[in-house]
N, C-alpha and C positions, 0 to 999 in steps of 0.2 A: 641890513644886511647882519648886520651884530645879531637881532635879533634872533634873527632863522640860528643864527647857529645857539643862540645862548637858548634855543628849545632841543636841540637837537641834545646840544648837554643837559640836558632836564631829563629829556630820553634816557641817556644813558646813566643818571642819577636813577631812577624813577627804578631801571632794573634791575641795577645792583645789588637788591637786598635776594631779589630772585636767585639772582645768579648763585650768594653767597652761601644762600639756602641750597641749593640742589647740587651747588657743589659735591663733583665724587659722585653722583644717584647716578642710577639706569633709571632711564626715561624710553618705555618701551611704546614704537610710533606702527603704526599699524596706517602702510597710507595704498591707498585706493582711490575708486573713484575716477569723478571730473580729474580730479589731480597728476591724474595719469594721464591721461586724453589732452594733453592740453601742453607745448614744449612749455611755455614761462612759465606755467604754473609748475611744471615738473623742476625747472628751472630753479625756483623757487622753492621748493621743498628739497631741494637736494642745496645750496645753499645755508638755508636753515639749520638745518641736522650737521651743515658742517662748521657753524657759529658756533653750533650746542659742544660742540664734541673742545673748539676751540677754547669756551669759556670752562670748561672743566667737566659735563655733563660727559655720561655716555649712553648714548642714543643708540640702541637697538631697533634695525628696519625690518618689519614683515609686510611684504607685500601680496596684493592680490593680482587679477590681472583678465577681470571679469571678461570685457566688451573684448579684448584678445583676443577670447577664448573662445565668446562666442562667435567673435566674425571670419575666427578656422576653422569652429566646426561647424559653419553657415559651407566655406567655401570647400567642404570634401562631402555636404548637404544630411551631416550628422543633425538629429534634428536635438534643440536646447528646449528642456522643460524643469522647472523649479517648482520643489514644493518646502513650504517656509521659507524663503531667501536660499536656500541651499541646491547647489541644483545635482540635477539628475545625470550620476557618471555610469558607463558604461564600461566593460573592458577598452573596445574600442577608442571612445572618448578619454580616456585615463592614458591614453597612448602617447596622444595630442596633447592634453594637457600639462604633462610632463616638460613634453618638450618647449611649449609657447610658455610656463611659465617658467621653469632653469634656465632656458634659453635662449628670446628674444627678451621680455620681460624683467627679469634678471639683471643681463647682463648690461639693456641699455641705460638701467639709472643705477648700477654700478660706476660706469663711467661717467655719468654723471654728476655722481658726488663725487668722483674720482678729478675730473673739470675744475670742479670749482675748491680742489687742495684739499679735500680730504684724502680716505685713507680706507675703500670700501672694499669687502670680500665679499663675493654672494656664493650663499649657498642654499641647498636645499635640504630637504628633510632625510634625509638618505647617508647626506654627509656628517661622517664620524656617529650615524645611525643617531640624528639630531634630534629628529621625532619618530618617537614609537607611536602607532596605531595599530586597533583595529577596525573594519566592521560596524559602521553605525545599524546601532540595534532596529533604526529605519530602511529595512531592508527592501527598502521602493525607492528608494534615492539609489543602489547598486552599491559603484566601486566610490562611495563614502565613505571618512575612517571618523572615531575620536580616538584622540589622544590618548595612550595608556602614559606616556612616559616620556621629556623632554632630558633632552642631553646635558648640559648644558656647560660640562667641560673646556669643551669648544670656545662659546660666547665668551667664555669668564676670560680661557686665554688671548683670544681676538681683544678682547676691551682691556684688561692691563700692557699690551702692547699696540695704543693709540690705533686700535683698528675699529673700524664700522660695519658690524652685523650686515647683508642686507639675504631675508632669506624667504625665497618661496614656499612654501604650504602642502608637500605632499609628504607620504608619512609613507611607512613600513613596516608590515606584521613581523611576527615570529621569521615566518617562512619567507617574507622577502617580499611578498605580494604588496603592491602599490595602492594608496588610495590619497582619493582627493583632501584636503580637507580646508574646513572656511578657515579663509586669513583671520578672519575675527575671532573665535576659538581657538584658532593657534597665535593669533597674538598675544593672548590673555592666559593660558598655559605658559606660555613662555614669561610673560608679564611678573606671576605667580613664581615661579621655578622663581627665578635670579630677583623677589621680592623690591620689586622695582619701585623705586617714588611717584614715577609718576604712568598710567594706560591713556595712550591717544589715541583714538579711532580718526580719521579723516574723512569725512561724509560728504555724500552732497546736497548736504542741507546744513543751515547753522548751528542747528543740533535736534536735539529731542523738541517735537512741536508739540502743542495745543490743539487741538479739534479748532480754533479758530487761525491757525497757521502762525501763531507765535513763540518765540526761540523763550524755551524758560530754562533759568541759567541754574537750580540748580535741584535735583529730584531725587527722591527717595526709590527704597526695595519696591514696597508696596505701593507707588505710585505708578510706578512703569508695568507693575503685574495688571494694576485695575485698568490702564490704558494699551493693554496688549489683550483683553480682555473686552472691550469696548469698542476695539477696533479703531483706536486713532495712533494706534501704532501697527507697522504694518509689513510685510515682504521682509526687507534685504533690510531694515530697521530694527528685525526682530534678533535675525544675530550680535548686532551691533550692543544693542543692549543689556543682552542678555551675558553677552563678553564681559564688559564693564560692571556689572554686577558682580559675575562670578569672581574677576579680581580685585574686589576692593571687600567680599566677603573674608579673601583668602592671605589678608599679610599687603595688598596693593594700598599706596595711604591713599591716593583720586583717582578717578576713571577721568575722563573727559570725548565730549564728543564734539568735533567742532569743522567747522567749513572747511571742505578742500575746496573750495575756488579762490578766496580769498589769499592771496600772497603773502605768506610771510605769518602766514592765520598762528603755526606752532612759536611764532616770539613774541605774538601780542596775545597767545594765551600764557602761556607760560610767567612773560617778564613785564607784564602789566595791571595794575593795578585791578582795571575790572573789567580782562579779559574775554571772550569773544563766543562760546559753548557754554554749552552742557556738562557740569562738574556733576556728578556722581558719586558722594560722598560715603 
C-alpha cells in the first residue's frame, strides 16, 4: 500500500519541473474529434484543463464540432462535402453551423469545465470582434473564411481574471458576413497572436503516423511536406499539421499533436518525461 503512495509522489515530482517551467505561460488547446463525442473523455479533458489553470498555466480552448455539425446537416437534408479536410459551406449550412457550434457544442463544454471547478467563458468569433475573416481563396469552399486578424484583448482580460476562454470558430468580415473557420487554423492563429508557449491539437490518432501506422515522436517541416506529397498525411490531418507548422514558424515554442482518445492525454504530454504524441519544434 505504501509503495502505491510513493509511486504517486514520484509522479508529482516528475511533473514539478514542467509545472515550474510553464507557470504563467499560455497554452492553446484545439479540442475536437472523438474526445468531443464520449462523455468520459469530455470530462477527462475538462478536468485536465482545470488542473492546468490551478497549477498556474493559462489554457485557452478552441473547439471544433464536425460530427455534431454533420449530424444536424443530415437532419435537414443538407449534403456534407469536404475539400482537403475543410467543409464546403453554403449560406444555408453556415446558419446551422453557427447555431450548433456557438450554441450547443460551446455551451456544453463550458458547462463541463465549470462543473469540474473551473471558470469557463464561451465565445464565438463575433464576440468583441474576436475573429476577423475574409472568404477563402478557394471559392469552391463557399462560406469558409481565412483569418485576417485576431482581437486578443478579450482573451487577455479573461486570462488575467482567471477565466478559461472556450472559443467556437466562426468569424466575420468588415461587412458582417459570417464564415466557417477551420478550428485547427483558428487555434494556430490565436496561439501565434498570444505568443503561446504551447499549441496542442487533440486528434483521433496518437499523432503523426508513418506509412506503417507507427507514431512519429518528432517531425520537421520538410518531413511533413514530403508526407503530404506522398499521401502519408491526408484529409483532416492536413489542416492539423499545417496549423502546427505555422504556429512554430511564427513564435510558438512547440506544437503537439496528441490523441484525444486517451484519458488525461494533456497531462501526460505536458508533465511527463516521455510524452505521448508528436512534437513539431
